[in-house]
Biopython code that builds the backbone (N, CA, C, O; Angstrom):
import numpy as np
from Bio.PDB.StructureBuilder import StructureBuilder

atoms = [
    (1, "MET", "N", (0.979, 16.145, 10.341)),
    (1, "MET", "CA", (0.314, 15.473, 9.257)),
    (1, "MET", "C", (-0.833, 16.303, 8.708)),
    (1, "MET", "O", (-1.117, 16.265, 7.511)),
    (2, "ALA", "N", (-1.484, 17.044, 9.572)),
    (2, "ALA", "CA", (-2.599, 17.870, 9.111)),
    (2, "ALA", "C", (-2.117, 18.926, 8.122)),
    (2, "ALA", "O", (-2.807, 19.232, 7.150)),
    (3, "ARG", "N", (-0.928, 19.485, 8.372)),
    (3, "ARG", "CA", (-0.389, 20.483, 7.435)),
    (3, "ARG", "C", (-0.082, 19.869, 6.078)),
    (3, "ARG", "O", (-0.359, 20.467, 5.039)),
    (4, "ILE", "N", (0.486, 18.683, 6.095)),
    (4, "ILE", "CA", (0.797, 17.991, 4.831)),
    (4, "ILE", "C", (-0.498, 17.725, 4.071)),
    (4, "ILE", "O", (-0.585, 17.973, 2.869)),
    (5, "THR", "N", (-1.498, 17.219, 4.782)),
    (5, "THR", "CA", (-2.790, 16.928, 4.147)),
    (5, "THR", "C", (-3.401, 18.184, 3.551)),
    (5, "THR", "O", (-3.882, 18.171, 2.418)),
    (6, "ARG", "N", (-3.383, 19.267, 4.314)),
    (6, "ARG", "CA", (-3.946, 20.532, 3.828)),
    (6, "ARG", "C", (-3.200, 21.001, 2.578)),
    (6, "ARG", "O", (-3.822, 21.430, 1.606)),
    (7, "ALA", "N", (-1.863, 20.919, 2.602)),
    (7, "ALA", "CA", (-1.076, 21.360, 1.449)),
    (7, "ALA", "C", (-1.382, 20.516, 0.215)),
    (7, "ALA", "O", (-1.503, 21.055, -0.884)),
    (8, "LEU", "N", (-1.506, 19.205, 0.382)),
    (8, "LEU", "CA", (-1.831, 18.333, -0.750)),
    (8, "LEU", "C", (-3.203, 18.668, -1.328)),
    (8, "LEU", "O", (-3.373, 18.741, -2.545)),
    (9, "ASN", "N", (-4.173, 18.869, -0.449)),
    (9, "ASN", "CA", (-5.528, 19.200, -0.913)),
    (9, "ASN", "C", (-5.589, 20.591, -1.536)),
    (9, "ASN", "O", (-6.241, 20.780, -2.563)),
    (10, "ASP", "N", (-4.916, 21.569, -0.923)),
    (10, "ASP", "CA", (-4.953, 22.947, -1.431)),
    (10, "ASP", "C", (-4.276, 23.089, -2.793)),
    (10, "ASP", "O", (-4.695, 23.903, -3.615)),
    (11, "THR", "N", (-3.226, 22.294, -3.030)),
    (11, "THR", "CA", (-2.524, 22.388, -4.317)),
    (11, "THR", "C", (-3.157, 21.520, -5.390)),
    (11, "THR", "O", (-2.732, 21.549, -6.545)),
    (12, "GLY", "N", (-4.171, 20.747, -5.017)),
    (12, "GLY", "CA", (-4.886, 19.950, -6.014)),
    (12, "GLY", "C", (-4.191, 18.666, -6.424)),
    (12, "GLY", "O", (-4.496, 18.107, -7.477)),
    (13, "ILE", "N", (-3.256, 18.189, -5.603)),
    (13, "ILE", "CA", (-2.597, 16.917, -5.918)),
    (13, "ILE", "C", (-3.590, 15.800, -5.629)),
    (13, "ILE", "O", (-4.097, 15.706, -4.512)),
    (14, "PRO", "N", (-3.878, 14.950, -6.615)),
    (14, "PRO", "CA", (-4.885, 13.915, -6.412)),
    (14, "PRO", "C", (-4.409, 12.858, -5.414)),
    (14, "PRO", "O", (-3.231, 12.501, -5.381)),
    (15, "CYS", "N", (-5.337, 12.372, -4.609)),
    (15, "CYS", "CA", (-4.996, 11.313, -3.666)),
    (15, "CYS", "C", (-4.888, 9.986, -4.421)),
    (15, "CYS", "O", (-5.392, 9.876, -5.538)),
    (16, "PRO", "N", (-4.237, 8.975, -3.829)),
    (16, "PRO", "CA", (-4.075, 7.694, -4.529)),
    (16, "PRO", "C", (-5.394, 7.067, -4.979)),
    (16, "PRO", "O", (-5.438, 6.428, -6.030)),
    (17, "ALA", "N", (-6.463, 7.235, -4.209)),
    (17, "ALA", "CA", (-7.750, 6.652, -4.598)),
    (17, "ALA", "C", (-8.293, 7.283, -5.872)),
    (17, "ALA", "O", (-9.028, 6.633, -6.615)),
    (18, "ALA", "N", (-7.946, 8.537, -6.136)),
    (18, "ALA", "CA", (-8.419, 9.202, -7.349)),
    (18, "ALA", "C", (-7.713, 8.672, -8.589)),
    (18, "ALA", "O", (-8.251, 8.752, -9.693)),
    (19, "ALA", "N", (-6.521, 8.136, -8.414)),
    (19, "ALA", "CA", (-5.745, 7.665, -9.551)),
    (19, "ALA", "C", (-6.300, 6.377, -10.144)),
    (19, "ALA", "O", (-6.173, 6.138, -11.345)),
    (20, "ASP", "N", (-6.906, 5.560, -9.318)),
    (20, "ASP", "CA", (-7.405, 4.275, -9.790)),
    (20, "ASP", "C", (-8.784, 4.020, -9.176)),
    (20, "ASP", "O", (-8.909, 3.272, -8.206)),
    (21, "ARG", "N", (-9.794, 4.632, -9.736)),
    (21, "ARG", "CA", (-11.149, 4.527, -9.197)),
    (21, "ARG", "C", (-11.691, 3.102, -9.272)),
    (21, "ARG", "O", (-12.503, 2.708, -8.435)),
    (22, "ALA", "N", (-11.254, 2.327, -10.260)),
    (22, "ALA", "CA", (-11.758, 0.963, -10.388)),
    (22, "ALA", "C", (-11.364, 0.108, -9.181)),
    (22, "ALA", "O", (-12.146, -0.736, -8.742)),
    (23, "ARG", "N", (-10.164, 0.318, -8.644)),
    (23, "ARG", "CA", (-9.716, -0.443, -7.477)),
    (23, "ARG", "C", (-10.174, 0.174, -6.169)),
    (23, "ARG", "O", (-10.053, -0.457, -5.119)),
    (24, "ASN", "N", (-10.696, 1.392, -6.206)),
    (24, "ASN", "CA", (-11.088, 2.098, -4.992)),
    (24, "ASN", "C", (-12.515, 2.630, -5.050)),
    (24, "ASN", "O", (-12.736, 3.795, -4.721)),
    (25, "PRO", "N", (-13.487, 1.823, -5.454)),
    (25, "PRO", "CA", (-14.851, 2.352, -5.544)),
    (25, "PRO", "C", (-15.444, 2.695, -4.178)),
    (25, "PRO", "O", (-16.396, 3.471, -4.100)),
    (26, "HIS", "N", (-14.904, 2.135, -3.118)),
    (26, "HIS", "CA", (-15.417, 2.377, -1.775)),
    (26, "HIS", "C", (-14.846, 3.645, -1.151)),
    (26, "HIS", "O", (-15.268, 4.038, -0.063)),
    (27, "ARG", "N", (-13.886, 4.298, -1.829)),
    (27, "ARG", "CA", (-13.264, 5.507, -1.292)),
    (27, "ARG", "C", (-13.794, 6.735, -2.019)),
    (27, "ARG", "O", (-14.199, 6.668, -3.179)),
    (28, "ASP", "N", (-13.780, 7.838, -1.321)),
    (28, "ASP", "CA", (-14.267, 9.107, -1.856)),
    (28, "ASP", "C", (-13.427, 9.532, -3.061)),
    (28, "ASP", "O", (-13.981, 9.840, -4.116)),
    (29, "GLY", "N", (-12.100, 9.554, -2.919)),
    (29, "GLY", "CA", (-11.209, 9.890, -4.025)),
    (29, "GLY", "C", (-11.088, 11.364, -4.328)),
    (29, "GLY", "O", (-10.431, 11.741, -5.298)),
    (30, "ARG", "N", (-11.712, 12.216, -3.512)),
    (30, "ARG", "CA", (-11.639, 13.651, -3.788)),
    (30, "ARG", "C", (-10.558, 14.349, -2.983)),
    (30, "ARG", "O", (-9.981, 15.330, -3.452)),
    (31, "ARG", "N", (-10.270, 13.867, -1.787)),
    (31, "ARG", "CA", (-9.342, 14.563, -0.899)),
    (31, "ARG", "C", (-8.415, 13.573, -0.192)),
    (31, "ARG", "O", (-8.750, 12.402, -0.013)),
    (32, "TRP", "N", (-7.255, 14.068, 0.199)),
    (32, "TRP", "CA", (-6.351, 13.321, 1.062)),
    (32, "TRP", "C", (-6.957, 13.306, 2.458)),
    (32, "TRP", "O", (-7.561, 14.289, 2.888)),
    (33, "GLU", "N", (-6.800, 12.205, 3.157)),
    (33, "GLU", "CA", (-7.327, 12.081, 4.511)),
    (33, "GLU", "C", (-6.172, 11.939, 5.493)),
    (33, "GLU", "O", (-5.259, 11.141, 5.279)),
    (34, "VAL", "N", (-6.218, 12.717, 6.571)),
    (34, "VAL", "CA", (-5.121, 12.731, 7.548)),
    (34, "VAL", "C", (-4.928, 11.365, 8.189)),
    (34, "VAL", "O", (-3.814, 10.842, 8.228)),
    (35, "LEU", "N", (-6.002, 10.796, 8.685)),
    (35, "LEU", "CA", (-5.866, 9.582, 9.489)),
    (35, "LEU", "C", (-5.577, 8.340, 8.663)),
    (35, "LEU", "O", (-5.094, 7.344, 9.200)),
    (36, "ASN", "N", (-5.854, 8.377, 7.409)),
    (36, "ASN", "CA", (-5.683, 7.167, 6.614)),
    (36, "ASN", "C", (-4.554, 7.291, 5.596)),
    (36, "ASN", "O", (-3.477, 6.722, 5.779)),
    (37, "THR", "N", (-4.798, 8.014, 4.557)),
    (37, "THR", "CA", (-3.896, 8.029, 3.421)),
    (37, "THR", "C", (-2.530, 8.619, 3.739)),
    (37, "THR", "O", (-1.506, 7.995, 3.464)),
    (38, "VAL", "N", (-2.506, 9.813, 4.313)),
    (38, "VAL", "CA", (-1.223, 10.474, 4.573)),
    (38, "VAL", "C", (-0.402, 9.667, 5.570)),
    (38, "VAL", "O", (0.798, 9.478, 5.375)),
    (39, "ARG", "N", (-1.034, 9.193, 6.630)),
    (39, "ARG", "CA", (-0.313, 8.389, 7.613)),
    (39, "ARG", "C", (0.223, 7.108, 6.975)),
    (39, "ARG", "O", (1.351, 6.703, 7.257)),
    (40, "ALA", "N", (-0.568, 6.472, 6.125)),
    (40, "ALA", "CA", (-0.127, 5.236, 5.471)),
    (40, "ALA", "C", (1.092, 5.484, 4.599)),
    (40, "ALA", "O", (2.022, 4.678, 4.588)),
    (41, "VAL", "N", (1.095, 6.593, 3.866)),
    (41, "VAL", "CA", (2.243, 6.908, 3.012)),
    (41, "VAL", "C", (3.476, 7.206, 3.855)),
    (41, "VAL", "O", (4.566, 6.721, 3.552)),
    (42, "LEU", "N", (3.313, 8.000, 4.909)),
    (42, "LEU", "CA", (4.456, 8.393, 5.728)),
    (42, "LEU", "C", (5.031, 7.246, 6.549)),
    (42, "LEU", "O", (6.214, 7.273, 6.887)),
    (43, "THR", "N", (4.230, 6.250, 6.876)),
    (43, "THR", "CA", (4.723, 5.134, 7.680)),
    (43, "THR", "C", (5.046, 3.895, 6.859)),
    (43, "THR", "O", (5.515, 2.897, 7.407)),
    (44, "ASN", "N", (4.805, 3.943, 5.562)),
    (44, "ASN", "CA", (5.096, 2.804, 4.705)),
    (44, "ASN", "C", (6.605, 2.672, 4.528)),
    (44, "ASN", "O", (7.234, 3.586, 3.995)),
    (45, "PRO", "N", (7.207, 1.557, 4.962)),
    (45, "PRO", "CA", (8.658, 1.408, 4.830)),
    (45, "PRO", "C", (9.141, 1.539, 3.389)),
    (45, "PRO", "O", (10.245, 2.029, 3.150)),
    (46, "ARG", "N", (8.333, 1.110, 2.435)),
    (46, "ARG", "CA", (8.741, 1.232, 1.028)),
    (46, "ARG", "C", (8.897, 2.693, 0.631)),
    (46, "ARG", "O", (9.774, 3.027, -0.166)),
    (47, "CYS", "N", (8.059, 3.564, 1.176)),
    (47, "CYS", "CA", (8.138, 4.985, 0.843)),
    (47, "CYS", "C", (9.335, 5.655, 1.503)),
    (47, "CYS", "O", (9.765, 6.722, 1.064)),
    (48, "THR", "N", (9.873, 5.050, 2.542)),
    (48, "THR", "CA", (11.047, 5.614, 3.213)),
    (48, "THR", "C", (12.336, 4.959, 2.730)),
    (48, "THR", "O", (13.416, 5.279, 3.226)),
    (49, "GLY", "N", (12.233, 4.051, 1.774)),
    (49, "GLY", "CA", (13.418, 3.402, 1.225)),
    (49, "GLY", "C", (13.847, 2.167, 1.991)),
    (49, "GLY", "O", (14.963, 1.684, 1.800)),
    (50, "ARG", "N", (13.006, 1.657, 2.836)),
    (50, "ARG", "CA", (13.346, 0.459, 3.607)),
    (50, "ARG", "C", (12.453, -0.708, 3.176)),
    (50, "ARG", "O", (11.389, -0.518, 2.586)),
    (51, "GLN", "N", (12.912, -1.900, 3.485)),
    (51, "GLN", "CA", (12.164, -3.111, 3.159)),
    (51, "GLN", "C", (11.882, -3.838, 4.468)),
    (51, "GLN", "O", (12.706, -3.807, 5.382)),
    (52, "VAL", "N", (10.741, -4.485, 4.566)),
    (52, "VAL", "CA", (10.407, -5.269, 5.748)),
    (52, "VAL", "C", (9.992, -6.658, 5.281)),
    (52, "VAL", "O", (9.119, -6.810, 4.427)),
    (53, "TRP", "N", (10.635, -7.665, 5.857)),
    (53, "TRP", "CA", (10.319, -9.054, 5.529)),
    (53, "TRP", "C", (9.556, -9.688, 6.684)),
    (53, "TRP", "O", (9.576, -9.182, 7.806)),
    (54, "ASN", "N", (8.895, -10.778, 6.404)),
    (54, "ASN", "CA", (8.216, -11.594, 7.408)),
    (54, "ASN", "C", (6.991, -10.903, 8.016)),
    (54, "ASN", "O", (6.650, -11.170, 9.168)),
    (55, "ARG", "N", (6.334, -10.031, 7.272)),
    (55, "ARG", "CA", (5.121, -9.401, 7.788)),
    (55, "ARG", "C", (3.957, -10.378, 7.805)),
    (55, "ARG", "O", (3.135, -10.360, 8.722)),
    (56, "GLN", "N", (3.889, -11.219, 6.801)),
    (56, "GLN", "CA", (2.776, -12.162, 6.704)),
    (56, "GLN", "C", (3.307, -13.566, 6.509)),
    (56, "GLN", "O", (4.452, -13.772, 6.108)),
    (57, "ARG", "N", (2.448, -14.522, 6.800)),
    (57, "ARG", "CA", (2.791, -15.919, 6.573)),
    (57, "ARG", "C", (1.574, -16.603, 5.951)),
    (57, "ARG", "O", (0.444, -16.137, 6.097)),
    (58, "ALA", "N", (1.815, -17.687, 5.274)),
    (58, "ALA", "CA", (0.728, -18.475, 4.695)),
    (58, "ALA", "C", (0.565, -19.742, 5.530)),
    (58, "ALA", "O", (1.479, -20.563, 5.608)),
    (59, "ASP", "N", (-0.584, -19.894, 6.143)),
    (59, "ASP", "CA", (-0.899, -21.098, 6.905)),
    (59, "ASP", "C", (-1.811, -21.969, 6.069)),
    (59, "ASP", "O", (-2.559, -21.478, 5.224)),
    (60, "HIS", "N", (-1.741, -23.270, 6.314)),
    (60, "HIS", "CA", (-2.611, -24.216, 5.619)),
    (60, "HIS", "C", (-3.705, -24.630, 6.594)),
    (60, "HIS", "O", (-3.435, -25.311, 7.583)),
    (61, "ALA", "N", (-4.924, -24.225, 6.319)),
    (61, "ALA", "CA", (-6.047, -24.519, 7.200)),
    (61, "ALA", "C", (-7.017, -25.468, 6.510)),
    (61, "ALA", "O", (-7.183, -25.432, 5.291)),
    (62, "LEU", "N", (-7.646, -26.304, 7.301)),
    (62, "LEU", "CA", (-8.656, -27.202, 6.751)),
    (62, "LEU", "C", (-9.848, -26.392, 6.253)),
    (62, "LEU", "O", (-10.281, -25.444, 6.908)),
    (63, "VAL", "N", (-10.368, -26.766, 5.103)),
    (63, "VAL", "CA", (-11.544, -26.095, 4.568)),
    (63, "VAL", "C", (-12.712, -26.290, 5.537)),
    (63, "VAL", "O", (-13.434, -25.344, 5.852)),
    (64, "ASP", "N", (-12.884, -27.509, 5.999)),
    (64, "ASP", "CA", (-13.931, -27.815, 6.981)),
    (64, "ASP", "C", (-13.341, -28.795, 7.990)),
    (64, "ASP", "O", (-13.134, -29.960, 7.653)),
    (65, "PRO", "N", (-13.064, -28.355, 9.221)),
    (65, "PRO", "CA", (-12.464, -29.258, 10.210)),
    (65, "PRO", "C", (-13.310, -30.501, 10.491)),
    (65, "PRO", "O", (-12.775, -31.532, 10.899)),
    (66, "ALA", "N", (-14.606, -30.412, 10.279)),
    (66, "ALA", "CA", (-15.473, -31.574, 10.503)),
    (66, "ALA", "C", (-15.382, -32.582, 9.363)),
    (66, "ALA", "O", (-15.738, -33.748, 9.534)),
    (67, "ASN", "N", (-14.906, -32.138, 8.204)),
    (67, "ASN", "CA", (-14.806, -33.022, 7.038)),
    (67, "ASN", "C", (-13.423, -32.843, 6.423)),
    (67, "ASN", "O", (-13.240, -32.013, 5.532)),
    (68, "THR", "N", (-12.461, -33.609, 6.889)),
    (68, "THR", "CA", (-11.068, -33.444, 6.444)),
    (68, "THR", "C", (-10.849, -33.846, 4.999)),
    (68, "THR", "O", (-9.803, -33.528, 4.433)),
    (69, "THR", "N", (-11.795, -34.531, 4.384)),
    (69, "THR", "CA", (-11.618, -34.936, 2.987)),
    (69, "THR", "C", (-11.716, -33.762, 2.024)),
    (69, "THR", "O", (-11.338, -33.886, 0.859)),
    (70, "LEU", "N", (-12.225, -32.608, 2.501)),
    (70, "LEU", "CA", (-12.328, -31.430, 1.634)),
    (70, "LEU", "C", (-10.973, -30.768, 1.396)),
    (70, "LEU", "O", (-10.833, -29.940, 0.496)),
    (71, "GLY", "N", (-9.992, -31.126, 2.187)),
    (71, "GLY", "CA", (-8.646, -30.624, 1.951)),
    (71, "GLY", "C", (-8.326, -29.337, 2.689)),
    (71, "GLY", "O", (-9.026, -28.927, 3.614)),
    (72, "HIS", "N", (-7.251, -28.721, 2.250)),
    (72, "HIS", "CA", (-6.730, -27.517, 2.895)),
    (72, "HIS", "C", (-6.844, -26.319, 1.959)),
    (72, "HIS", "O", (-7.023, -26.472, 0.751)),
    (73, "ARG", "N", (-6.739, -25.133, 2.536)),
    (73, "ARG", "CA", (-6.636, -23.902, 1.757)),
    (73, "ARG", "C", (-5.566, -23.039, 2.416)),
    (73, "ARG", "O", (-5.330, -23.138, 3.621)),
    (74, "ASP", "N", (-4.930, -22.204, 1.627)),
    (74, "ASP", "CA", (-3.930, -21.293, 2.156)),
    (74, "ASP", "C", (-4.621, -20.080, 2.757)),
    (74, "ASP", "O", (-5.516, -19.494, 2.149)),
    (75, "VAL", "N", (-4.199, -19.717, 3.949)),
    (75, "VAL", "CA", (-4.736, -18.557, 4.644)),
    (75, "VAL", "C", (-3.561, -17.654, 4.981)),
    (75, "VAL", "O", (-2.613, -18.084, 5.639)),
    (76, "VAL", "N", (-3.617, -16.393, 4.531)),
    (76, "VAL", "CA", (-2.551, -15.439, 4.818)),
    (76, "VAL", "C", (-2.875, -14.744, 6.130)),
    (76, "VAL", "O", (-3.965, -14.204, 6.317)),
    (77, "ARG", "N", (-1.898, -14.771, 7.037)),
    (77, "ARG", "CA", (-2.080, -14.145, 8.349)),
    (77, "ARG", "C", (-0.916, -13.221, 8.640)),
    (77, "ARG", "O", (0.201, -13.436, 8.171)),
    (78, "TRP", "N", (-1.197, -12.174, 9.433)),
    (78, "TRP", "CA", (-0.169, -11.224, 9.820)),
    (78, "TRP", "C", (0.666, -11.807, 10.952)),
    (78, "TRP", "O", (0.125, -12.389, 11.893)),
    (79, "ASN", "N", (1.986, -11.652, 10.861)),
    (79, "ASN", "CA", (2.873, -11.972, 11.968)),
    (79, "ASN", "C", (2.885, -10.801, 12.941)),
    (79, "ASN", "O", (2.519, -9.682, 12.583)),
    (80, "SER", "N", (3.301, -11.061, 14.147)),
    (80, "SER", "CA", (3.455, -10.010, 15.145)),
    (80, "SER", "C", (4.533, -9.034, 14.683)),
    (80, "SER", "O", (5.539, -9.472, 14.126)),
    (81, "PRO", "N", (4.364, -7.730, 14.892)),
    (81, "PRO", "CA", (5.410, -6.777, 14.510)),
    (81, "PRO", "C", (6.767, -7.095, 15.130)),
    (81, "PRO", "O", (7.797, -6.694, 14.588)),
    (82, "ASN", "N", (6.785, -7.803, 16.249)),
    (82, "ASN", "CA", (8.059, -8.211, 16.852)),
    (82, "ASN", "C", (8.806, -9.208, 15.980)),
    (82, "ASN", "O", (10.025, -9.337, 16.092)),
    (83, "ASP", "N", (8.084, -9.918, 15.110)),
    (83, "ASP", "CA", (8.705, -10.911, 14.232)),
    (83, "ASP", "C", (9.110, -10.338, 12.874)),
    (83, "ASP", "O", (9.765, -11.020, 12.087)),
    (84, "TRP", "N", (8.728, -9.097, 12.596)),
    (84, "TRP", "CA", (9.090, -8.482, 11.322)),
    (84, "TRP", "C", (10.596, -8.274, 11.275)),
    (84, "TRP", "O", (11.236, -8.063, 12.306)),
    (85, "VAL", "N", (11.154, -8.335, 10.078)),
    (85, "VAL", "CA", (12.595, -8.149, 9.900)),
    (85, "VAL", "C", (12.804, -6.952, 8.975)),
    (85, "VAL", "O", (12.721, -7.085, 7.754)),
    (86, "PRO", "N", (13.078, -5.771, 9.564)),
    (86, "PRO", "CA", (13.308, -4.583, 8.718)),
    (86, "PRO", "C", (14.735, -4.543, 8.203)),
    (86, "PRO", "O", (15.650, -5.068, 8.837)),
    (87, "SER", "N", (14.915, -3.926, 7.065)),
    (87, "SER", "CA", (16.269, -3.740, 6.558)),
    (87, "SER", "C", (16.975, -2.710, 7.429)),
    (87, "SER", "O", (16.359, -1.747, 7.886)),
    (88, "CYS", "N", (18.251, -2.913, 7.655)),
    (88, "CYS", "CA", (19.019, -1.997, 8.504)),
    (88, "CYS", "C", (19.383, -0.721, 7.762)),
    (88, "CYS", "O", (19.503, 0.348, 8.360)),
    (89, "GLU", "N", (19.553, -0.844, 6.478)),
    (89, "GLU", "CA", (19.950, 0.307, 5.677)),
    (89, "GLU", "C", (18.898, 0.572, 4.622)),
    (89, "GLU", "O", (18.120, -0.306, 4.249)),
    (90, "ARG", "N", (18.896, 1.807, 4.151)),
    (90, "ARG", "CA", (17.973, 2.152, 3.072)),
    (90, "ARG", "C", (18.332, 1.346, 1.834)),
    (90, "ARG", "O", (19.505, 1.109, 1.543)),
    (91, "GLN", "N", (17.329, 0.942, 1.134)),
    (91, "GLN", "CA", (17.536, 0.192, -0.098)),
    (91, "GLN", "C", (17.962, 1.148, -1.204)),
    (91, "GLN", "O", (17.820, 2.364, -1.083)),
    (92, "GLN", "N", (18.475, 0.589, -2.257)),
    (92, "GLN", "CA", (18.910, 1.399, -3.390)),
    (92, "GLN", "C", (17.750, 2.245, -3.891)),
    (92, "GLN", "O", (16.605, 1.795, -3.922)),
    (93, "GLU", "N", (18.057, 3.458, -4.278)),
    (93, "GLU", "CA", (17.012, 4.358, -4.776)),
    (93, "GLU", "C", (16.334, 3.746, -5.999)),
    (93, "GLU", "O", (16.959, 3.040, -6.790)),
    (94, "TRP", "N", (15.054, 4.031, -6.133)),
    (94, "TRP", "CA", (14.305, 3.561, -7.293)),
    (94, "TRP", "C", (14.781, 4.311, -8.532)),
    (94, "TRP", "O", (15.109, 5.495, -8.451)),
    (95, "PRO", "N", (14.821, 3.642, -9.663)),
    (95, "PRO", "CA", (15.168, 4.365, -10.889)),
    (95, "PRO", "C", (14.068, 5.353, -11.236)),
    (95, "PRO", "O", (12.917, 5.142, -10.855)),
    (96, "PRO", "N", (14.392, 6.425, -11.948)),
    (96, "PRO", "CA", (13.354, 7.397, -12.295)),
    (96, "PRO", "C", (12.275, 6.749, -13.159)),
    (96, "PRO", "O", (12.558, 5.922, -14.026)),
    (97, "ARG", "N", (11.042, 7.144, -12.898)),
    (97, "ARG", "CA", (9.936, 6.611, -13.678)),
    (97, "ARG", "C", (9.840, 7.325, -15.014)),
    (97, "ARG", "O", (10.058, 8.534, -15.082)),
    (98, "PRO", "N", (9.519, 6.602, -16.073)),
    (98, "PRO", "CA", (9.276, 7.283, -17.348)),
    (98, "PRO", "C", (8.027, 8.143, -17.229)),
    (98, "PRO", "O", (7.177, 7.896, -16.373)),
    (99, "SER", "N", (7.918, 9.124, -18.063)),
    (99, "SER", "CA", (6.771, 10.024, -18.004)),
    (99, "SER", "C", (5.480, 9.266, -18.319)),
    (99, "SER", "O", (5.507, 8.183, -18.905)),
    (100, "ARG", "N", (4.349, 9.857, -17.919)),
    (100, "ARG", "CA", (3.060, 9.216, -18.198)),
    (100, "ARG", "C", (2.854, 9.049, -19.690)),
    (100, "ARG", "O", (2.325, 8.031, -20.137)),
    (101, "ALA", "N", (3.267, 10.040, -20.461)),
    (101, "ALA", "CA", (3.094, 9.955, -21.918)),
    (101, "ALA", "C", (3.915, 8.792, -22.469)),
    (101, "ALA", "O", (3.461, 8.077, -23.363)),
    (102, "ALA", "N", (5.125, 8.602, -21.937)),
    (102, "ALA", "CA", (5.969, 7.504, -22.412)),
    (102, "ALA", "C", (5.370, 6.150, -22.051)),
    (102, "ALA", "O", (5.577, 5.166, -22.761)),
    (103, "ARG", "N", (4.623, 6.099, -20.941)),
    (103, "ARG", "CA", (3.983, 4.844, -20.531)),
    (103, "ARG", "C", (2.626, 4.671, -21.192)),
    (103, "ARG", "O", (1.982, 3.637, -21.016)),
    (104, "GLY", "N", (2.175, 5.681, -21.960)),
    (104, "GLY", "CA", (0.885, 5.590, -22.637)),
    (104, "GLY", "C", (-0.286, 5.777, -21.691)),
    (104, "GLY", "O", (-1.380, 5.269, -21.938)),
    (105, "MET", "N", (-0.058, 6.506, -20.609)),
    (105, "MET", "CA", (-1.120, 6.694, -19.630)),
    (105, "MET", "C", (-1.575, 8.140, -19.666)),
    (105, "MET", "O", (-0.761, 9.055, -19.539)),
    (106, "ASN", "N", (-2.848, 8.347, -19.836)),
    (106, "ASN", "CA", (-3.377, 9.706, -19.902)),
    (106, "ASN", "C", (-4.165, 10.074, -18.656)),
    (106, "ASN", "O", (-4.577, 11.225, -18.510)),
    (107, "HIS", "N", (-4.385, 9.115, -17.748)),
    (107, "HIS", "CA", (-5.165, 9.447, -16.553)),
    (107, "HIS", "C", (-4.251, 10.045, -15.494)),
    (107, "HIS", "O", (-3.027, 9.962, -15.594)),
    (108, "VAL", "N", (-4.849, 10.638, -14.497)),
    (108, "VAL", "CA", (-4.100, 11.327, -13.448)),
    (108, "VAL", "C", (-3.436, 10.303, -12.535)),
    (108, "VAL", "O", (-4.079, 9.350, -12.095)),
    (109, "MET", "N", (-2.160, 10.497, -12.252)),
    (109, "MET", "CA", (-1.412, 9.616, -11.380)),
    (109, "MET", "C", (-0.852, 10.406, -10.209)),
    (109, "MET", "O", (-0.592, 11.601, -10.352)),
    (110, "PRO", "N", (-0.659, 9.779, -9.059)),
    (110, "PRO", "CA", (-0.013, 10.484, -7.957)),
    (110, "PRO", "C", (1.403, 10.886, -8.356)),
    (110, "PRO", "O", (1.992, 10.269, -9.242)),
    (111, "PRO", "N", (1.950, 11.907, -7.716)),
    (111, "PRO", "CA", (3.260, 12.422, -8.124)),
    (111, "PRO", "C", (4.438, 11.542, -7.740)),
    (111, "PRO", "O", (5.564, 11.858, -8.124)),
    (112, "TRP", "N", (4.237, 10.455, -7.002)),
    (112, "TRP", "CA", (5.388, 9.644, -6.599)),
    (112, "TRP", "C", (5.574, 8.456, -7.462)),
    (112, "TRP", "O", (6.501, 7.675, -7.247)),
]
sb = StructureBuilder()
sb.init_structure("model")
sb.init_model(0)
sb.init_chain("A")
sb.init_seg("    ")
for serial, (resi, resn, name, xyz) in enumerate(atoms, 1):
    if name == "N":
        sb.init_residue(resn, " ", resi, " ")
    sb.init_atom(name, np.array(xyz, "f"), 0.0, 1.0, " ", f" {name:<3s}", serial, name[0])
structure = sb.get_structure()
């Protein structure tokens, strides 16, 4: 992973945080990071062509257990990885993306 990170940084390919600074103000956005960004991309099932279902569930929790009249709210929680359901086969390839110019985007985007 360190070699991949070095190659991405040396060739000047912008990291995902650099592409959308408004959504990533807490990130540096200047360089790819080995422990975070590169690992996340390489282990993301969507990036490998697979789909995973049942990662999260929505539970209904009381807003205030001492005052049940306040009602419930939805709380998203992670399921155990043992309960995840991965696809057995790779999903159909994504269609090619139109160029940035065709999408009317002039800012820098990641190459994927």
